[in-house]
C-alpha positions in Angstrom: 274.0 -185.2 -6.1 273.5 -183.6 -10.1 275.1 -180.3 -10.2 271.5 -178.8 -12.2 269.6 -178.9 -8.9 269.0 -175.8 -8.3 269.3 -175.0 -5.0 269.5 -171.8 -2.3 270.7 -171.4 1.0 268.8 -169.4 4.0 270.3 -168.4 6.8 268.5 -165.7 8.6 268.4 -164.2 12.5 265.8 -161.3 10.8 262.9 -164.3 10.5 260.7 -161.7 8.8 259.1 -162.9 5.4 261.6 -165.9 5.2 258.7 -168.6 5.0 256.8 -166.6 2.6 260.5 -166.4 0.1 260.9 -170.2 1.0 257.1 -170.8 -0.3 257.9 -169.4 -3.3 261.3 -170.3 -3.8 259.8 -174.1 -3.4 257.2 -173.9 -5.9 259.8 -172.6 -8.4 262.1 -175.6 -8.0 264.6 -174.9 -5.6 265.7 -176.7 -3.0 266.3 -174.9 0.5 269.6 -175.6 2.9 269.4 -174.0 5.9 270.8 -173.7 9.0 269.4 -174.9 13.2 267.0 -171.6 13.3 266.0 -170.8 10.3 265.3 -174.6 9.4 263.4 -175.2 12.5 261.3 -171.7 11.2 260.5 -173.1 8.0 259.6 -176.6 9.4 257.7 -175.6 12.0 255.3 -174.4 8.8 255.7 -177.5 6.7 258.4 -175.7 3.8 260.3 -178.6 2.6 264.4 -177.8 4.0 267.5 -179.8 3.7 269.6 -179.6 6.8 273.2 -177.7 6.8 274.8 -180.6 8.5 273.3 -182.6 5.2 274.9 -181.1 3.3 278.4 -180.6 5.3 278.4 -184.5 6.7 279.2 -182.3 10.0 276.9 -180.9 12.6 276.8 -177.6 14.2 279.3 -177.2 16.4 280.7 -175.1 19.7 277.2 -173.6 20.5 276.6 -172.4 17.0 279.8 -170.6 16.3 280.5 -173.0 13.4 277.8 -174.0 10.7 278.8 -172.7 7.1 282.2 -172.5 7.8 283.0 -175.6 5.2 284.3 -175.8 1.7 280.7 -177.6 0.6 279.2 -174.2 1.5 281.9 -171.8 0.6 282.8 -173.8 -2.8 279.1 -174.1 -3.5 278.8 -170.1 -3.0 282.3 -169.0 -4.6 282.6 -171.7 -7.3 282.8 -169.7 -11.0 280.9 -171.8 -13.2 281.6 -170.2 -16.5 285.9 -172.0 -15.8 285.2 -175.6 -16.7 287.7 -177.0 -14.2 285.9 -175.3 -11.5 282.6 -177.7 -12.5 284.3 -180.8 -12.6 285.8 -179.5 -9.1 282.9 -179.3 -8.3 281.7 -182.7 -9.6 284.6 -184.1 -8.1 283.8 -183.4 -5.1 279.6 -183.9 -5.0 278.8 -179.9 -4.4 275.8 -178.6 -5.1 276.5 -174.3 -6.1 273.9 -172.5 -4.8 272.2 -169.9 -6.9 270.9 -167.6 -4.3 271.9 -166.8 -1.0 269.4 -165.6 1.7 272.0 -163.9 4.9 270.7 -161.7 7.8 273.4 -161.5 10.5 273.6 -161.3 13.9 271.7 -158.4 16.2 274.5 -156.8 17.1 273.8 -153.5 17.1 270.4 -154.4 18.9 271.9 -155.8 21.5 274.3 -153.0 22.3 271.1 -150.9 22.0 269.9 -152.4 26.0 271.8 -151.2 28.2 271.4 -154.6 30.3 273.6 -156.4 27.6 277.3 -157.6 28.7 280.2 -157.8 27.6 280.2 -161.1 27.1 276.8 -161.0 25.6 277.7 -158.5 22.7 280.5 -160.5 21.7 278.0 -163.7 21.0 276.5 -161.2 19.0 279.4 -161.2 16.3 278.1 -162.6 13.5 280.9 -164.8 11.6 279.9 -167.2 9.5 277.1 -164.9 8.1 279.5 -162.6 6.9 281.7 -164.8 5.3 279.0 -165.8 3.0 277.6 -162.8 1.8 281.1 -161.2 1.0 281.6 -164.8 -1.1 278.3 -164.4 -2.7 278.6 -160.7 -3.8 281.8 -161.2 -4.8 280.7 -164.0 -7.2 277.1 -162.1 -8.2 277.6 -162.9 -12.0 277.0 -166.1 -10.8 275.2 -166.3 -7.2 272.5 -163.5 -6.3 273.1 -162.2 -2.3 269.9 -161.2 -0.4 270.7 -159.3 2.9 267.7 -156.9 3.1 264.6 -158.4 3.5 263.0 -156.0 0.9 264.2 -157.8 -1.7 262.7 -160.3 -1.2 259.6 -160.1 -3.7 260.9 -158.6 -5.9 263.6 -161.5 -6.3 259.9 -163.3 -7.0 259.0 -161.2 -9.8 262.5 -161.4 -11.8 262.3 -165.1 -11.3 258.7 -165.2 -12.1 259.3 -163.6 -15.6 261.8 -164.8 -17.0 263.0 -167.9 -14.5 266.6 -166.2 -14.1 268.0 -163.4 -12.2 269.1 -160.4 -14.1 272.8 -159.1 -13.9 271.5 -155.7 -13.3 269.4 -157.0 -9.7 272.5 -158.7 -9.0 274.8 -155.7 -9.1 272.3 -153.6 -6.9 272.1 -156.6 -4.8 276.4 -157.3 -4.1 276.5 -154.0 -3.7 274.2 -153.8 -1.0 275.8 -156.8 0.2 279.1 -155.5 0.7 277.6 -151.9 2.1 275.6 -154.2 5.3 278.5 -156.5 5.6 280.9 -152.7 5.5 278.4 -151.0 8.3 278.0 -154.1 10.6 282.1 -154.0 10.9 282.4 -150.5 11.2 279.7 -150.8 14.3 281.4 -153.4 16.0 284.8 -151.0 15.6 282.9 -148.5 16.7 281.7 -150.4 19.6 284.7 -151.5 21.2 286.8 -148.3 19.8 284.2 -146.3 22.3 284.5 -149.6 25.6 286.5 -148.7 28.4 288.2 -151.9 28.3 288.8 -151.5 24.4 289.7 -148.0 23.9 293.4 -146.5 23.0 292.2 -143.3 21.7 288.8 -141.5 21.6 290.0 -140.8 18.3 291.6 -144.1 16.5 293.6 -144.8 13.9 291.1 -146.5 11.1 287.8 -144.0 11.7 284.9 -146.4 11.0 281.6 -144.3 10.1 278.5 -146.0 9.6 274.9 -143.6 8.2 271.2 -145.2 7.0 269.7 -143.2 4.3 266.2 -141.7 5.1 266.3 -140.1 2.4 267.5 -138.4 -1.1 267.1 -134.4 -1.1 265.8 -132.6 -4.1 269.7 -130.8 -4.2 272.0 -129.7 -1.7 272.6 -125.7 -1.0 272.1 -125.2 -4.4 270.5 -126.8 -7.7 273.6 -128.0 -8.6 274.4 -129.8 -6.2 273.0 -133.6 -5.1 272.3 -134.1 -1.2 270.5 -137.1 0.5 269.9 -137.5 4.7 271.7 -140.0 6.8 271.1 -141.2 10.2 273.1 -142.6 12.7 273.4 -146.1 13.0 270.9 -147.4 15.8 268.0 -146.1 17.6 266.7 -142.8 15.4 266.3 -140.0 17.1 266.8 -136.0 17.3 266.0 -134.4 13.1 266.2 -137.5 12.7 263.7 -139.3 14.3 261.3 -135.7 13.6 257.9 -136.8 12.8 256.7 -134.4 10.0 253.1 -133.2 10.4 252.2 -131.5 7.6 254.3 -129.4 4.5 257.0 -130.7 1.5 259.9 -132.4 1.8 262.0 -130.3 3.8 265.4 -129.6 2.1 269.4 -129.7 2.9 268.8 -126.1 3.5 266.0 -126.6 5.5 267.5 -129.4 7.7 271.1 -127.1 8.4 268.7 -124.5 10.2 266.8 -126.6 11.6 270.2 -128.5 13.1 271.2 -125.2 14.2 267.7 -124.2 15.5 267.4 -127.3 17.6 271.2 -127.9 19.0 270.4 -123.6 20.4 267.2 -124.2 21.7 268.3 -127.2 23.4 270.6 -124.8 25.4 267.2 -123.2 27.5 265.5 -125.0 30.1 262.4 -122.3 30.1 259.8 -121.8 27.5 261.8 -120.5 24.4 261.8 -120.2 20.7 264.8 -119.9 18.6 264.4 -118.7 14.7 267.3 -119.3 12.5 268.5 -118.1 8.9 271.3 -118.9 6.9 272.1 -120.9 10.6 272.2 -118.2 12.6 270.0 -117.2 15.0 268.7 -114.1 13.9 265.7 -114.2 16.4 266.3 -115.7 20.2 263.3 -115.1 23.0 262.7 -116.3 26.6 259.6 -116.1 28.8 257.0 -117.6 31.3 255.1 -119.7 28.3 255.8 -120.6 24.5 253.6 -117.6 23.2 255.3 -115.4 25.0 258.7 -116.2 24.2 257.6 -116.6 20.4 256.8 -112.7 20.4 259.9 -112.3 21.7 262.1 -113.9 19.1 259.9 -112.3 16.6 260.0 -108.9 17.9 263.8 -109.0 17.9 264.2 -109.2 14.5 261.1 -109.1 12.0 262.5 -109.1 9.3 265.0 -111.7 8.8 262.6 -114.3 10.7 260.4 -113.7 7.1 261.2 -117.1 5.7 263.1 -118.4 8.2 263.1 -121.1 10.5 261.9 -122.1 14.1 262.3 -124.1 16.5 260.9 -123.9 20.5 261.5 -126.1 23.3 257.5 -126.2 24.5 254.3 -127.6 22.1 252.5 -125.1 20.0 249.2 -124.1 21.1 246.2 -121.8 19.7 247.1 -118.7 20.6 251.0 -119.7 19.4 249.8 -121.0 16.2 247.7 -117.7 14.5 250.8 -115.9 15.3 253.0 -117.6 13.3 251.1 -117.7 10.3 250.7 -113.9 10.5 254.0 -114.4 8.4 255.9 -116.9 5.8 258.0 -119.4 7.9 259.5 -122.4 6.2 259.6 -124.3 9.0 258.8 -125.2 12.8 259.5 -127.8 15.0 258.3 -128.3 18.4 258.1 -131.5 21.2 254.1 -131.2 20.4 251.5 -129.2 18.3 247.9 -129.2 20.2 245.3 -130.1 17.7 243.8 -127.1 17.4 246.6 -125.7 16.5 246.5 -127.8 13.6 244.2 -126.9 12.1 245.7 -123.7 11.7 248.4 -123.9 10.4 246.7 -125.4 7.7 245.4 -122.3 6.4 249.2 -122.1 5.9 250.1 -125.3 4.6 253.4 -124.7 2.8 255.1 -124.4 6.6 256.4 -127.8 7.1 255.5 -129.2 10.9 258.1 -131.5 12.8 257.0 -133.1 16.2 260.7 -133.8 18.1 261.0 -135.5 20.6 262.6 -133.2 23.2 265.7 -135.6 24.8 266.3 -136.3 28.6 269.6 -134.6 27.8 271.5 -133.4 25.1 273.9 -136.8 24.3 277.2 -136.3 23.4 277.9 -136.7 19.5 280.9 -135.7 16.9 281.2 -132.8 14.5 282.3 -133.7 11.3 283.9 -131.3 8.7 284.9 -133.1 4.9 288.1 -130.5 3.8 290.2 -131.7 0.7 291.6 -134.4 1.5 289.6 -135.0 4.5 287.4 -134.7 7.2 288.1 -133.4 10.8 286.2 -134.5 13.1 285.7 -133.0 16.9 283.4 -133.6 19.4 279.9 -131.2 19.3 280.3 -128.5 22.5 278.1 -129.2 25.2 279.9 -127.3 27.4 276.6 -126.2 30.3 277.3 -122.4 30.0 277.3 -120.6 33.6 278.7 -116.9 33.5 278.1 -116.8 36.8 281.3 -118.7 37.2 283.8 -116.5 35.2 285.4 -113.6 37.1 284.3 -109.8 37.0 287.5 -108.1 36.3 286.2 -104.8 37.2 284.8 -102.6 39.5 281.6 -102.6 39.0 279.8 -106.3 39.5 277.4 -106.8 37.9 273.4 -106.7 38.7 271.2 -109.2 38.8 269.6 -108.8 36.5 272.5 -108.3 34.2 273.6 -111.7 34.8 270.7 -113.3 33.6 270.9 -111.1 30.4 274.7 -112.0 30.0 273.9 -116.3 30.1 270.9 -115.8 28.1 273.5 -113.8 25.5 276.8 -115.8 25.8 274.3 -119.0 25.1 272.9 -117.3 22.0 277.0 -116.4 21.1 277.7 -119.6 21.4 275.6 -121.1 18.5 276.5 -118.4 15.9 278.5 -118.8 13.6 282.5 -116.9 14.2 283.5 -113.9 15.0 280.2 -113.6 16.4 279.2 -110.7 19.1 275.8 -110.6 20.9 273.5 -107.4 22.4 271.1 -109.6 24.7 268.7 -108.4 27.5 268.0 -110.7 29.7 265.1 -112.6 27.6 265.8 -111.5 24.3 268.5 -110.8 21.7 268.6 -107.4 20.0 271.7 -107.7 17.9 273.3 -110.4 16.5 276.6 -109.8 14.8 277.6 -113.0 12.1 280.9 -114.1 11.0 282.7 -111.3 10.5 286.3 -111.1 9.8 286.7 -108.9 12.4 285.2 -108.2 15.5 284.7 -104.9 16.0 283.0 -105.2 12.0 280.5 -107.9 14.3 280.1 -105.7 17.0 279.4 -103.0 15.0 276.4 -105.2 13.0 275.2 -106.4 16.3 275.1 -102.4 17.7 273.3 -101.5 14.9 270.5 -103.8 15.0 269.7 -103.4 17.9 270.0 -99.6 17.6 268.0 -98.1 21.4 267.2 -101.4 22.3 271.5 -101.7 23.4 270.7 -99.0 26.0 271.1 -101.1 29.2 271.4 -104.3 27.4 274.6 -106.8 27.4 277.0 -107.7 25.0 278.4 -111.2 24.6 281.9 -112.4 22.9 282.7 -115.9 21.2 286.2 -115.0 21.7 288.5 -112.5 23.4 288.9 -108.8 22.9 292.2 -108.1 20.5 291.8 -104.2 21.2 290.0 -102.1 23.6 287.4 -101.2 20.1 285.1 -102.7 21.1 284.5 -102.0 24.7 284.0 -98.3 22.8 281.7 -99.0 20.9 279.8 -100.7 23.2 280.2 -97.9 25.7 278.9 -95.5 22.9 275.4 -97.5 22.3 274.8 -97.6 25.9 276.2 -101.0 27.1 276.4 -101.7 30.6 277.8 -105.1 30.7 279.9 -107.8 28.6 281.0 -111.0 29.0 283.8 -112.8 26.8 286.7 -115.4 27.4 289.6 -113.3 28.0 292.9 -113.7 27.5 294.0 -111.2 25.0 297.7 -109.3 25.4 295.1 -106.3 25.9 292.8 -108.0 28.3 294.2 -105.0 30.4 293.5 -102.2 28.3 289.5 -103.7 27.8 289.6 -103.9 31.9 290.6 -100.4 32.6 288.8 -98.9 30.1 285.2 -100.1 31.2 286.6 -99.6 34.8 286.3 -95.8 32.7 283.4 -96.1 31.2 280.9 -97.6 34.3 280.9 -100.8 32.4 281.0 -104.2 34.3 283.5 -107.3 32.4 283.1 -110.7 33.0 286.0 -113.0 31.5 285.1 -117.0 31.6 287.9 -118.3 29.9 286.2 -120.2 27.6 286.2 -119.6 24.0 283.0 -120.3 21.7 284.4 -120.5 17.7 281.8 -121.7 15.8 283.2 -121.9 12.3 
C-alpha cells in the first residue's frame, strides 16, 4: 500500500455533521477509515469507508472496548514524517499515515446527568481509545490535524480547498483544543468518582480537577486594564449561566458579579422579594404580598444607592413594576419572567439589561473558589437555612412575633453582606446596611446612621459576635428593640446585661455568617 495515499481516521460518538464532512473529504481525495458505528453511518449514507478491522487485520473485540489500540493505528498517527527512519518503518510494516484524525468521545457527561444511569453504565461510557487517539494526534500535530469539535469541520474543509493543505496555525489551534478536551473529559471522570460514595476518600481530594466551559469573553474585568471571561460549570447549564438575556448590551464582569450576589440573596426568600445590589452588597431588600410591593420596599430602603444597581426578583415582572423601575437607571433586572406588556415598557429604557433566570427547585450545593497568590481556596457555599427561632433568647425580654419576623429577615440579609456586617431591618425591609468594616462598631454606626429614624423599633442583625457591648449601646441609643447575633464572645455577659438594663431582647443563634 502506498504511503503517499491521503488517509483520514474518523471515529465519533456525536454523528452531527459527520456525513457532510466525510463527503467533502472523499471529494478531496481522502480515504476514510472508520470504526464500527461511524462506518455504519457513513455506509448508510453512501459514503465510501474502510473499516478499521481491514487496516489492523484484527476485529473489534470485547464488545467494542478494543478496536483502535493497535500499532497500525497509533503508528499511523504518531509517525514523524520528517524523519527518514520513521518513514522507512512505516513502509516496512505497510502502515499508511493518517493526515487527519476526527474523534469525539463517549458521552460520559450526558450519562452522569441521567439520574437513572447506574455505575456500570457510567463506567462503560469512559472512553479509552478515543482520548488515546486524540492525544497522539495532538502531540504529532505538525504532521496530523486533529479535530474534536464538530464546529471546526468546515473551517478545515475551507482550508483544504484553498491550498490543499492544513496550515500550521490551524494545526496548533486544533491540537490545543484537543488537549483541553481530553483534560476536561478526565476532570469530569475524576470529579464524578471523587464524589461517588463508593469511591470518595474525601470531599477534598489530594488533586483537584476542575473543568468549566466558556460562555463568552467579557469586555474587561473589574477594571478596563484587566481581561476577563465568563465560564459555566460543565454539564447542564443552570443559574446565571443559563440566563436568557432579553434586552440590553452585553453583561460586564461587574454586572455578573453583582447579579450573582443579588440572585443568591433573593433565593433565601419564599415570598415575593426584591434585592438591589451595588458593589456586590445588598443596598435594599424588600419582601411584600406582591412583587410590586417588594420592589417598592427595596427601592425605599435606599433610593440613593439603588441608582445604577443590579436588581433580582423571585417573581415575574408585570406592567406596574416595570413602569416603576424605568423611573430610575438600573444596570440589570433579573427575574424568572417578564410579562409581554412589561417588556414593551422596558423598551423605553433599552440600556437596562433584562435577564430571565429560571428559579431552581432547590438551591444546589456548590463550591466557592477564591484565588490566592500561589493557589486556590475552596469551600462549600453556605446553604444554611436561616431560622433564628432555633436560637436561644438570652435576655429577660422575649421577642414579639413581629420582632421574630424582623430578626429572621435581617439575618437572611446579613448572611450575604461583606463582613464585618450589620443590618438594620423591619419585618420585610432593610433600613440600613453596614458593610465590610474593620470593626463591628464601625459597621453598626454606618447601618444605624443610614436607617435614621427608621431604627426606632427596628431590629439589628450581626454576622458575628459582639466583642464588646458597645454595639448594644449604640443600637439602644438609635431605638433598636431586638438584636440577633451568633454569640460566643468572652464578653457576651456584658452585652446581655446591657440589653436587660436597656429593655432590649437578644437572640443567640450559634451560627456565624462571615462573608469575605
